[in-house]
C-alpha positions in Angstrom: 5.9 -11.2 -29.7 5.0 -10.9 -26.2 5.9 -14.3 -25.3 9.2 -13.5 -26.8 9.6 -10.4 -25.0 9.1 -12.0 -21.6 12.2 -14.2 -22.1 14.2 -11.0 -23.5 13.7 -8.7 -20.6 11.2 -8.9 -17.9 13.5 -7.5 -14.8 17.3 -6.8 -15.1 17.8 -8.2 -11.7 16.4 -11.5 -12.4 17.8 -11.7 -15.8 21.5 -12.5 -16.1 22.1 -11.7 -19.8 20.1 -9.2 -21.6 22.3 -9.1 -24.8 22.4 -12.7 -25.6 18.9 -14.1 -26.8 18.8 -17.0 -29.0 20.5 -16.0 -32.8 18.6 -12.9 -32.9 20.8 -9.9 -34.3 20.3 -6.4 -33.0 18.9 -5.5 -36.4 16.0 -7.7 -35.9 15.5 -7.1 -32.2 12.5 -4.6 -32.0 14.0 -3.5 -28.7 17.4 -2.8 -29.8 18.4 0.9 -29.7 21.0 1.9 -32.3 22.0 5.3 -30.5 26.0 5.4 -30.0 27.6 4.8 -26.5 29.4 7.7 -26.5 26.5 10.1 -27.4 24.7 8.6 -24.6 27.2 8.6 -21.9 28.1 12.1 -22.6 24.6 13.4 -22.8 23.6 11.9 -19.5 26.5 12.6 -17.5 25.9 16.4 -18.3 22.2 16.1 -17.7 22.5 14.5 -14.6 25.4 16.8 -13.1 23.1 19.8 -14.1 20.3 18.5 -12.3 22.4 17.5 -9.0 23.8 21.1 -9.2 20.3 22.7 -9.6 18.6 21.3 -6.9 21.8 21.9 -4.5 22.1 25.6 -5.6 18.6 26.5 -5.9 16.5 24.4 -3.0 19.5 23.2 -0.7 17.7 19.8 -1.3 20.2 17.3 0.1 20.7 19.4 3.4 17.0 19.8 3.7 16.5 16.3 3.2 19.0 15.2 6.1 17.5 17.9 8.5 14.1 16.5 8.0 15.2 12.9 8.7 17.1 14.2 11.8 13.8 15.6 13.1 11.6 12.8 11.9 13.6 10.3 14.0 14.5 12.6 16.8 18.1 12.9 16.3 18.1 16.7 17.2 19.6 16.6 20.4 22.7 14.8 19.0 22.6 17.5 16.1 22.4 20.5 18.7 25.8 19.0 20.4 27.6 18.4 17.2 26.8 22.0 15.6 26.6 24.3 19.0 28.5 22.6 21.9 28.5 19.5 24.2 25.8 19.7 26.6 27.0 20.0 30.2 25.8 17.3 32.8 23.3 19.7 34.3 21.7 20.9 31.0 18.7 19.1 30.1 18.4 16.8 27.0 14.8 16.9 26.9 13.0 16.0 23.6 9.3 15.7 23.1 9.5 14.7 19.5 5.9 15.6 18.5 6.9 15.5 14.6 7.3 11.5 15.0 4.4 11.6 17.0 2.2 13.6 14.2 3.3 11.1 11.5 2.5 8.1 13.6 -0.9 9.4 13.7 -1.2 10.4 10.1 -0.2 7.2 8.4 -2.7 4.9 10.0 -5.7 7.4 8.7 -4.3 7.5 5.1 -3.5 3.7 5.2 -6.6 2.5 7.2 -8.8 2.3 4.1 -7.2 1.8 0.7 -9.5 2.9 -2.2 -11.7 0.6 -3.7 -10.7 0.3 -7.6 -13.0 -0.5 -10.4 -12.2 -1.1 -13.9 -14.8 0.0 -16.5 -15.5 -2.1 -19.4 -14.2 -1.5 -22.8 -17.9 -1.9 -24.3 -20.3 -0.6 -21.7 -23.2 -2.3 -23.8 -21.6 -5.7 -24.0 -22.5 -8.0 -21.2 -19.4 -10.2 -21.8 -17.1 -6.9 -21.8 -18.8 -6.1 -18.3 -17.9 -9.5 -17.0 -14.5 -9.3 -18.2 -14.0 -5.6 -16.5 -15.4 -7.0 -13.4 -13.2 -10.0 -13.0 -10.3 -7.9 -13.8 -11.2 -5.1 -11.4 -11.6 -7.6 -8.5 -8.2 -9.2 -9.1 -6.5 -5.7 -9.4 -8.1 -4.1 -6.5 -7.2 -7.1 -4.5 -3.9 -7.3 -5.8 -3.4 -3.6 -4.8 -4.5 -4.4 -1.4 -2.4 -7.2 -0.7 0.0 -7.0 2.0 3.2 -6.3 0.3 1.7 -3.5 -1.8 0.1 -1.8 1.4 3.8 -1.9 2.6 4.9 -0.2 -0.6 2.3 2.4 -0.1 2.9 3.1 3.5 6.7 3.4 3.3 6.2 5.8 0.1 3.6 7.8 2.3 6.5 8.0 5.2 9.2 9.1 2.7 7.3 12.1 1.1 7.5 14.6 4.1 11.2 13.8 4.7 12.4 13.6 1.3 10.0 16.1 -0.4 8.9 13.0 -2.8 8.8 9.2 -2.7 9.3 6.7 -5.6 7.3 3.6 -6.4 8.8 1.4 -9.1 6.7 -1.2 -11.3 8.8 -4.2 -12.6 8.1 -7.8 -14.1 9.5 -10.4 -12.1 10.6 -13.6 -14.0 10.9 -15.9 -11.0 7.4 -14.9 -9.9 6.1 -14.7 -13.3 4.3 -11.7 -12.5 4.4 -7.9 -11.8 5.6 -6.4 -8.5 5.9 -3.1 -7.1 8.6 -1.8 -4.9 9.3 1.5 -2.9 12.8 3.2 -3.9 14.5 5.3 -1.6 14.7 8.7 -3.1 18.4 9.1 -2.2 19.0 6.7 -5.0 16.9 8.8 -7.7 17.9 11.7 -9.4 15.1 13.2 -12.1 15.1 15.7 -14.8 15.3 19.1 -13.0 13.5 20.8 -16.1 10.2 18.8 -15.7 7.3 21.2 -14.4 5.7 18.5 -12.0 6.3 15.0 -10.5 4.4 13.2 -13.6 7.3 11.1 -15.2 5.5 11.2 -18.3 6.7 14.9 -18.4 10.3 14.0 -17.7 13.1 13.6 -20.1 14.9 11.0 -17.9 14.8 9.6 -14.5 17.9 7.6 -12.8 18.4 5.1 -10.4 21.3 4.0 -8.7 21.3 0.1 -8.3 23.7 -1.6 -5.9 25.2 -4.6 -7.6 28.2 -6.7 -6.9 31.0 -6.8 -9.5 29.9 -10.6 -10.4 26.4 -9.6 -10.9 27.3 -6.9 -13.3 29.6 -9.3 -15.2 27.1 -12.1 -15.3 24.3 -9.5 -16.5 26.5 -8.1 -19.1 29.3 -10.3 -20.3 30.0 -8.5 -23.6 31.1 -5.6 -21.5 33.4 -7.2 -19.1 36.4 -5.8 -20.3 35.4 -2.2 -20.3 33.6 -2.7 -17.2 36.8 -4.1 -15.3 39.0 -1.4 -16.6 36.7 1.1 -14.8 36.8 -0.6 -11.6 39.8 1.3 -10.6 37.7 4.4 -10.0 36.2 2.7 -7.1 39.6 1.5 -5.8 38.9 -2.0 -7.0 42.3 -3.3 -8.1 42.5 -6.0 -10.8 45.3 -8.8 -10.4 47.3 -10.3 -13.2 45.0 -13.3 -12.8 42.0 -11.0 -12.9 39.5 -10.5 -10.2 39.7 -12.2 -7.0 37.0 -13.7 -4.6 36.9 -10.3 -2.5 36.6 -8.1 -5.8 33.9 -10.1 -7.3 32.1 -9.6 -4.0 32.5 -6.0 -3.7 29.4 -3.6 -4.3 29.5 -1.0 -7.0 26.8 1.7 -8.1 25.3 1.2 -11.5 23.0 3.8 -12.8 19.6 2.6 -14.5 18.5 5.4 -16.8 15.2 5.6 -18.5 15.1 8.3 -21.0 13.2 9.8 -24.0 15.0 10.6 -27.1 14.1 11.7 -30.6 15.5 10.7 -34.1 14.6 10.8 -37.7 13.3 7.6 -39.3 13.6 6.4 -42.8 10.6 8.8 -43.7 12.7 11.6 -42.6 10.1 12.1 -39.6 11.0 12.7 -36.2 10.4 9.7 -34.0 10.1 9.5 -30.1 11.9 6.8 -28.5 11.6 5.7 -25.0 14.6 3.5 -23.8 16.6 2.4 -20.9 20.4 1.9 -20.3 22.6 0.6 -17.5 25.8 2.9 -17.0 28.9 2.6 -14.9 30.8 5.8 -15.1 31.6 6.3 -18.8 30.6 2.5 -19.6 27.5 1.9 -21.3 26.8 -1.7 -20.1 23.6 -2.0 -21.9 20.8 -0.5 -23.6 17.3 -1.1 -25.2 14.0 0.5 -26.2 11.6 0.3 -22.9 11.0 -3.2 -22.6 7.5 -3.0 -21.1 5.6 -2.4 -24.2 4.5 -4.2 -27.4 6.2 -2.8 -30.8 5.5 -5.5 -33.1 1.9 -6.7 -32.4 0.5 -9.7 -34.0 -1.9 -10.5 -37.0 -5.5 -11.5 -35.9 -8.4 -12.1 -38.0 -12.1 -10.5 -36.9 -15.6 -11.4 -38.1 -17.5 -8.2 -38.8 -21.5 -8.9 -38.5 -24.0 -6.5 -37.9 -25.8 -8.4 -35.4 -23.2 -9.3 -33.1 -20.4 -6.9 -33.8 -16.8 -7.4 -34.2 -15.8 -11.0 -32.9 -12.3 -12.2 -33.2 -12.0 -15.6 -34.8 -11.3 -18.8 -32.6 -8.9 -21.4 -33.7 -11.9 -23.5 -34.8 -13.1 -20.7 -37.1 -9.5 -20.6 -38.4 -9.2 -24.5 -38.8 -12.6 -24.4 -40.7 -11.3 -21.6 -43.2 -8.2 -23.6 -43.8 -10.4 -26.7 -44.6 -12.5 -24.8 -47.1 -9.6 -23.0 -48.5 -11.2 -19.6 -49.0 -11.8 -16.6 -46.9 -15.4 -15.9 -46.2 -17.0 -12.5 -46.5 -17.0 -10.2 -43.6 -13.4 -11.5 -42.2 -11.2 -8.5 -41.5 -7.4 -8.8 -40.7 -6.0 -6.4 -38.2 -2.7 -5.6 -36.5 -3.4 -6.1 -32.6 -0.8 -4.8 -30.0 -1.0 -5.9 -26.5 -0.8 -2.3 -24.6 -3.1 -1.0 -22.3 -0.7 2.1 -22.6 -1.1 4.4 -25.6 2.9 4.6 -25.6 5.6 3.3 -23.4 5.9 4.9 -20.1 8.8 5.2 -17.4 8.1 2.7 -14.7 8.2 5.3 -11.8 5.4 7.0 -9.6 6.5 10.1 -7.8 4.2 10.9 -4.8 3.9 14.6 -4.2 1.6 16.6 -2.3 3.0 20.3 -1.8 3.6 20.7 -5.6 3.8 24.1 -7.1 4.1 23.5 -10.8 7.8 24.4 -11.4 9.8 21.4 -10.6 9.4 17.4 -9.6 10.0 17.7 -6.2 7.6 19.4 -3.2 8.3 23.0 -2.3 8.0 21.9 1.4 6.4 19.5 3.6 4.6 19.2 6.9 8.0 18.1 8.7 9.8 21.0 7.6 7.0 23.2 8.4 7.2 22.2 11.9 11.0 22.1 12.5 11.1 25.6 14.1 8.2 24.5 16.2 9.7 21.5 17.5 12.8 23.4 18.3 10.8 25.6 20.4 9.1 22.7 22.1 12.4 21.2 23.0 13.9 24.5 24.2 10.7 25.0 26.4 10.6 21.7 27.7 14.5 21.9 28.5 13.7 24.9 30.2 11.0 23.5 32.4 13.2 20.3 33.2 16.2 22.2 34.1 14.2 24.5 36.4 12.6 21.8 38.0 16.0 19.8 38.6 17.4 23.1 40.2 17.8 22.1 44.0 18.6 25.7 45.2 22.0 27.1 46.0 23.7 26.8 49.7 25.5 30.1 50.4 28.3 30.0 53.5 30.3 32.7 55.3 33.9 32.4 56.3 33.0 33.2 59.9 31.9 29.6 60.1 35.5 28.6 59.8 35.1 26.5 56.5 37.3 26.8 53.6 36.6 26.0 49.8 37.9 22.4 50.2 35.5 21.5 53.2 32.5 23.1 51.4 33.5 21.0 48.0 33.2 17.9 50.1 30.0 18.6 51.5 26.7 16.3 50.0 23.7 18.5 50.7 21.5 15.3 49.4 22.9 13.0 51.8 20.3 12.8 54.7 22.8 11.5 57.3 25.3 14.3 56.7 25.1 17.1 59.6 27.0 20.5 59.9 28.7 22.2 63.0 29.4 25.9 62.6 30.9 28.5 64.8 28.5 31.3 65.9 25.0 31.8 64.7 23.7 29.6 62.0 21.8 32.3 60.5 24.9 34.4 59.9 27.1 31.8 58.1 24.9 30.1 56.1 21.8 30.8 53.9 20.0 28.8 51.3 18.5 30.1 48.1 15.2 28.4 47.2 15.1 27.7 43.4 12.7 29.1 41.0 9.9 26.9 40.0 8.0 27.0 36.3 4.8 28.8 36.4 1.7 28.0 34.5 2.5 30.2 31.5 5.4 28.0 30.7 3.3 24.9 30.6 0.7 26.6 28.8 3.1 27.6 26.1 4.5 24.1 25.7 1.0 22.8 25.3 0.2 25.7 22.6 3.1 24.9 20.6 2.1 21.4 20.5 -1.4 22.1 19.7 -0.1 24.3 16.7 2.2 21.5 15.2 -1.0 19.3 15.1 -2.8 22.0 13.4 -0.2 22.7 10.9 0.0 18.9 10.0 -3.7 18.6 10.0 -3.9 15.5 12.4 -6.2 16.4 14.9 -8.8 14.1 13.9 -6.7 11.2 14.8 -4.9 12.8 18.2 -7.5 11.0 20.3 -8.3 14.0 22.5 -11.4 15.8 23.5 -11.1 19.5 22.1 -14.5 20.4 23.4 -17.4 19.4 25.6 -19.7 20.4 22.7 -20.4 17.7 20.4 -21.2 20.1 17.7 -17.9 21.6 17.9 -16.1 18.4 18.0 -17.9 17.3 14.9 -16.9 20.4 12.8 -13.4 19.8 13.9 -13.4 16.6 13.0 -15.0 17.2 9.4 -12.5 19.8 8.8 -9.7 17.3 9.4 -11.3 14.8 7.2 -11.4 17.4 4.4 -7.6 18.0 4.8 -7.0 14.4 4.9 -9.4 13.6 1.8 -7.1 16.1 0.1 -3.8 14.4 1.4 -4.9 10.8 0.5 -6.4 11.7 -2.9 -2.8 13.4 -4.1 -1.0 10.8 -2.4 -2.4 7.2 -1.7 -5.3 7.3 -4.5 -2.9 8.9 -6.9 -0.2 6.0 -6.4 -3.1 3.1 -6.2 -4.4 4.1 -9.5 -0.9 4.2 -11.1 -0.2 1.0 -9.8 -3.7 -0.3 -11.0 -2.7 1.0 -14.6 0.6 -0.6 -14.7 -1.2 -4.0 -13.6 -3.5 -3.9 -16.6 -0.6 -3.0 -19.0 1.7 -6.0 -17.5 -1.4 -8.3 -17.9 -2.1 -7.4 -21.3 1.4 -7.6 -22.4 2.7 -10.7 -20.4 -0.1 -12.7 -19.1 -0.1 -15.2 -22.4 -1.2 -18.0 -20.2 -4.0 -18.0 -17.6 -2.8 -16.6 -14.2 -4.9 -17.4 -11.0 -5.6 -14.6 -8.4 -6.8 -15.4 -4.9 -9.6 -12.9 -3.6 -11.4 -13.0 -0.6 -15.3 -13.0 -1.3 -18.1 -11.3 0.6 -19.0 -14.5 2.1 -15.5 -14.7 3.7 -14.6 -17.5 1.2 -11.4 -17.5 -0.7 -12.2 -17.6 -4.6 -10.1 -17.4 -7.6 -10.3 -15.1 -10.5 -8.8 -16.4 -14.0 -6.8 -13.6 -16.1 -5.3 -13.5 -19.1 -4.2 -10.8 -21.7 -7.5 -11.1 -23.9 -9.4 -9.9 -20.9 -8.1 -6.5 -20.8 -9.9 -4.8 -23.8 -9.2 -1.4 -25.3 -11.1 1.4 -23.6 -11.1 0.0 -20.3 -10.4 2.6 -17.3 -9.6 2.3 -14.0 -11.5 4.4 -11.4 -11.6 4.9 -7.7 -15.0 3.9 -6.1 -14.4 5.1 -3.0 -11.5 6.6 -1.2 -9.8 5.6 2.3 -11.5 8.6 4.1 -14.9 8.0 2.3 -15.0 4.6 4.0 -13.7 6.2 7.5 -16.9 8.4 7.3 -19.2 5.6 6.0 -18.1 3.7 9.2 -18.8 6.3 11.5 -22.2 7.1 9.7 -22.9 3.5 10.0 -22.3 3.6 13.9 -24.6 6.6 14.1 -27.5 4.9 12.1 -27.1 1.6 14.3 -27.6 3.6 17.4 -30.5 4.7 15.8 -31.7 1.4 14.7 -31.8 2.9 10.8 -29.6 0.3 9.2 -29.7 -3.7 8.5 -27.1 -5.9 9.3 -25.9 -6.4 5.7 -25.2 -2.9 5.1 -23.9 -2.1 8.4 -21.1 -4.7 8.0 -20.4 -3.7 4.5 -20.1 0.0 5.5 -17.9 -1.1 8.4 -15.5 -2.4 5.7 -15.5 -6.3 6.6 -14.4 -8.5 3.6 -17.1 -11.2 5.0 -19.9 -8.9 5.5 -22.7 -11.4 3.7 -21.4 -14.1 6.2 -21.6 -11.8 9.4 -24.9 -10.6 8.3 -26.2 -14.3 8.2 -24.6 -15.0 11.5 -26.1 -11.9 13.1 -29.7 -12.9 11.9 -29.6 -16.3 13.2 -28.2 -14.9 16.4 -31.0 -12.4 16.8 -33.4 -15.2 16.3 -31.8 -17.4 18.9 -32.0 -14.6 21.6 -35.8 -14.1 20.8 -36.3 -17.8 21.6 -37.3 -18.5 17.9 -34.4 -20.5 16.4 -32.1 -23.0 18.4 -29.8 -23.7 15.6 -27.1 -20.9 16.2 -25.1 -22.9 18.2 -24.8 -26.1 16.3 -24.3 -23.9 13.0 -21.6 -21.6 14.0 -20.2 -22.7 17.3 -20.4 -26.5 16.6 -19.6 -26.0 13.0 -22.0 -28.4 11.7 -23.3 -27.8 8.1 -25.7 -30.4 7.2 -29.2 -30.3 8.2 -29.0 -33.9 9.6 -26.0 -33.2 11.8 -27.7 -29.8 13.1 -31.0 -32.1 14.0 -29.0 -34.8 15.6 -27.0 -32.3 17.7 -30.4 -30.6 18.8 -31.8 -34.1 19.7 -28.9 -34.9 21.8 -28.9 -31.7 23.6 -32.4 -32.0 24.6 -33.8 -28.9 22.5 -35.8 -31.2 20.1 -37.6 -34.7 20.3 -36.6 -37.3 17.9 -39.0 -37.8 14.8 -41.0 -40.9 14.3 -39.2 -43.5 12.0 -41.6 -44.0 9.0 -42.6 -47.9 8.5 -44.1 -49.5 5.7 -47.8 -49.1 5.9 -47.5 -45.2 6.7 -48.1 -42.5 4.4 -45.2 -41.5 1.8 -43.6 -45.0 2.5 -43.4 -47.7 -0.6 -46.0 -50.5 -0.1 -48.0 -48.3 2.2 -51.6 -48.5 2.5 -53.9 -45.5 2.0 -54.3 -43.7 5.1 -57.7 -44.2 6.9 -59.4 -40.8 8.0 -61.3 -42.0 11.4 -64.9 -41.0 11.7 -65.1 -37.9 13.9 -65.6 -39.1 17.6 -64.5 -42.6 17.0 -61.4 -43.5 19.6 -60.9 -46.8 18.2 -59.1 -45.5 15.0 -55.6 -44.2 15.2 -54.7 -40.7 13.9 -52.6 -40.6 10.7 -48.7 -40.1 11.2 -47.3 -36.7 11.0 -45.5 -36.4 7.5 -41.6 -35.9 7.8 -40.2 -32.5 7.9 -38.4 -31.0 4.7 -34.8 -29.6 5.2 -34.6 -26.2 7.0 -38.0 -26.8 8.4 -38.3 -25.6 11.9 -37.9 -28.5 14.2 -40.9 -29.1 16.4 -42.5 -32.4 18.2 -45.2 -34.2 16.3 -48.8 -32.8 16.7 -51.2 -34.7 18.5 -54.8 -35.4 18.1 -57.5 -35.6 20.7 -60.3 -38.3 20.4 -62.6 -35.4 19.2 -60.5 -34.8 16.1 -59.4 -31.3 17.2 -55.8 -30.2 17.1 
């Protein structure tokens, strides 16, 4: 079933034709959806219109988003000139965009240490189940922390305070033969306004605008080409007598991908929940099907029930033996197995939120929105200070000097080579009014506004300034900010990472019909590979967070403090610091410490010269003069074939030579051979 589903639908953007698959009819297709197109079109046109009207009239969503975006990127000066008046040349265009500065400090804290994810075994008392859970957990944790998925999480984190939500989508990519995650701009998303929270499982529907060219739409939905072409006039695209020309085929149109929940009565007159997806262009339903990321059919499998070993799936060899015998042995049970991690189909979207209030999918406000008025006050105070500093004073002239308005207008008081000649006493015909200068209270007010903005956003911990000379005060302030950061990261990054991991398990169990190899970085710093397939995802597995990002940040600080007090070993120090190759670092540090104490000269040859074998290391030490060559054993010496038994010299007899020293074994410290004196003492 899952193999067939993989060919039927994995990603609408990489699968040109979702309607033609072999000779299967819609009746036999488990993904077919028999809801009339007309009903779907009318229902979701109204739901979409009602949702947009609600968010526009009730919370002024779209205007607020636009305003947040302007202040996030520092476009407020242009905004003032457009809305109020055009600033004159002498009016300041000062802007100290602290909102941008704050966002630039919060994101690194949230993303510096992604949470460590673990997968608990489906059978906690089964060793094989534990091993599979460990392998799956390592692979999924590494995948969520990949560069691509870090970019997805980082962009979603930046979207949240601007658009009052952020959106991550899970999908299967046919070309990669793997699952991928994408961050979708919230401007392209519409949601069920009646949902009480940002959990898509509580939403009746969610819609995404997908920009496709006309040609792409026709390729994906060939059966709807005529109906689609007839609707193109609504976007001003003309269809000639010979059909669509090259320019028209390349024009981008907006197609809505709508994931929805419907209910209908089945044959037993009971209500059945249906999770589906459709693609809609104005009034035309281009395609529709059940949620394709779910196994609806399952497959029959046989299990052996044994009181000693428990439940075990029969292997191909077991089935071959049964077929040869021609009789089903006792203790064999047939079951329908569904390749799903989820209990039921889920819409493939995650809506990140923080300032939730339990009455709608979007946040009520955000840290950017809360700071907009402070940003305006800060810019105004900065403009005032700058204009005051730019004021060069005023020159006042009397008509008694003999000058008229034209002469005064031509004067350039900033020209150091320009001099003036007046009639009479200069003090009677000219006066200079010195400009006012900003006082300390204006600068203090400006700094206080900035501090308040950091306080509202909870980003003092990463600001990089010393707030007090007292260490205890600073530590309390940092712990307070870490508490806020913990809460923010828990509701955003951690929640998104858990959701991504759950979807990874669903895709693995549904579509990993063949082995997939995941590249990981082991504790020794070496690249290792984990093999994954659908059979490794057991029922009962759960994704959990072992350590959050801020937990690691605090662990790093604690490791530094303990290192100063010499109360932590190398292995735990590098592990708490978050180095992926902590074991290799610890080994190198141990060898380095031995070298510094004069007890081990091999650090240079092992790590700097990168000589792996003992023979190469010994030869390098001999060449560098740090060790003497060992005597080569000859026939007649102990340990050499054909050797005669060693003769023990009588004590005090200098005529008998001493026995040769034995050859060192690998990893034995390199020392010169010992010499004996004539008396036999060492």
